[in-house]
Each structure stands twice: as C-alpha cells, then as structure tokens.
C-alpha positions, 0 to 999 in steps of 0.5 A, a space after each residue: 941810284 936804285 937798281 930796281 927801276 933799271 932792272 924793271 925797265 930792262 925786264 919790261 923792254 927786253 924780256 923777249 930776248 933774255 931768259 933772265 935778268 938779274 941784279 948782281 954785285 959780284 962780277 967774279 962770281 958771275 964770270 965763274 958761274 956755270 949754272 946759268 943759261 944764257 942769254 942773260 943780262 945783269 945790272 951791276 952798280 959801279 960808282 958815283 962821281 962828283 963833279 966840282 961844285 959851281 956855286 960859292 955859297 952853297 953846296 950844289 954838286 952834280 953827282 954821276 951815278 954809274 952802273 953797267 949791264 953785263 950780257 952773258 951769251 952762249 959762245 959755242 957758235 962764236 959768229 952767232 954769239 957776236 950777231 946776238 950780241 949786236 942785237 942785244 946791245 941795241 935792245 939794251 940801248 933802246 930800253 935804257 938810253 933816255 930813261 929817267 930812273 927817278 924824278 931827281 935824275 937826268 935821263 940815262 946816257 951810254 958811256 961805252 962798252 967792252 968785251 970782258 971775256 970770250 971762251 969756247 962756251 960763254 961771252 961776257 960783254 959790259 955796257 956802261 951807263 950813267 945818270 946824273 942828279 944834283 946834290 943840294 936842293 934848289 928851293 928852301 922849301 925842299 928838305 935839306 940834302 947837305 950839312 950846310 943846308 941843315 945848318 941854315 934850316 936851324 937859323 931863326 927866320 930873317 924878319 927885318 934889319 936896322 941900319 945905322 950910318 956914321 958917315 966919314 965926311 964931314 968928320 969931326 976935326 977934333 978926332 983922328 982924320 979920316 974916319 967916322 966921328 961917332 955921331 949917327 947921321 942916318 938910321 932906318 929900319 925895314 921889316 919883312 912880312 911873309 
C-alpha cells in the first residue's frame, strides 16, 4: 500500500494535536533519535499477507497490507503522557478506521496496539492497521495482475466450436464392444459473435 494517502489522511485529520507527521521505515532509529519534539506520529509499513486462494481455475487472492502508526509522546509527566496517549489514539482511529487508501482497497481496519517503550522522557506506542485488496482481476477488460491472466490474454479469441459425436451405441458388432464404431452420428457447429 502507498504510504502517502495514509500520511495525508493523518495530516489532515490530526494536525491540530501533532507537531509533525512523518513516514519512516526504521523503528530503531526512531527509538534512538533525541532531536525530535513530541507529540509525533510515524507511519511505518509492516508487511503484506496473502489469504488462501478460493478459486480453482484463476488466481484471486486477498492481500492484507499491514502498517502501523507509532506515536511518540513526551513522558516527563507520565500521567499526562498516558492521558494524551488515550486522546491521540482515539484521534488516529477517527482518521483511519474506515478510510479507503485507494480504490482497490477495502476500508482500513484496526488490528491492535501496544506500548513499545517508556522511559523518563519518552513514550512510544504502536497502533497496527490493515487494509485488504484482491490480487487478480474481476473482469477480462481489466489489465492482467497475475502471470496466469497475462497468459490467458495472449490466447487467440474463442470464435466458435465444432462438435463431432460418435455414439457408443449402437456399436458395430464387427468391432470391439463396447465402444464407438468410428462413424459420426452427429456434427454441429456454433459461432460466437461479439
């Protein structure tokens, strides 16, 4: 998932209570940086998980994109920091839960949170979120998203069919029974028009 829509949504909905919102990819650096002035919120990409394919002849996987929002608070007054955490957490939920980060995604859902660290000066709290989308197109007119779809797109168009029927009975007694006798009893064709 692109981080920009999530970042922009937080920036628009939470900018009154946060000094700065950032996108980061390195949690240890975030934990060790002393030059930042809380309260801050960071968007961190986590992982994606595929949920088992439910179709037999196509690839249509549900992909769960996971990310987290890490809140950095001033903890010099622990009681005030915990109260501020409660308010900031609720504000992040209001900004993100139900928000669609792109047209292909389902709305964002909350997956839980946890305290990362608390010392005499700083509190770090993680809020985990996810949004799901389908890998594999729904309509043939959409662009291919998997190797299988790309291969199917390369096949010639299906324009018609001819069926030739050699019935088992009545079988020719001079040939091995049971089985078709090699004479066609029925032939028909059909053309598809687009």
